[in-house]
C-alpha angles and dihedrals in degrees: 000000000000093000092053092051091048091048090049093050092050091049088052093048093057093037088057092049092052092045091051091049088049092051091048091053093046089051091054088047092052092049091052094046095048090047092057094042094046105036102036092037086232114179094181104147095210090056091048091047089053091047092053091044090051092051090049091048089049092051091049091049096049090051090047088052091052090053095052104088132158121246 
């Protein structure tokens, strides 16, 4: 019982690190996309699609991080 709990907590520890890194990268991507869309008045549909996809991925990652709790 104790070993399983320890394994789970180690898994959560590293999963939280990976998720935080992913969120940080997505925030940087969103900043870059919003700059290109806003400043350059770029209406490129591919760029807008990437921006929306990054927002969705960030939302998912934040919810995943909230769900990764230690026991």
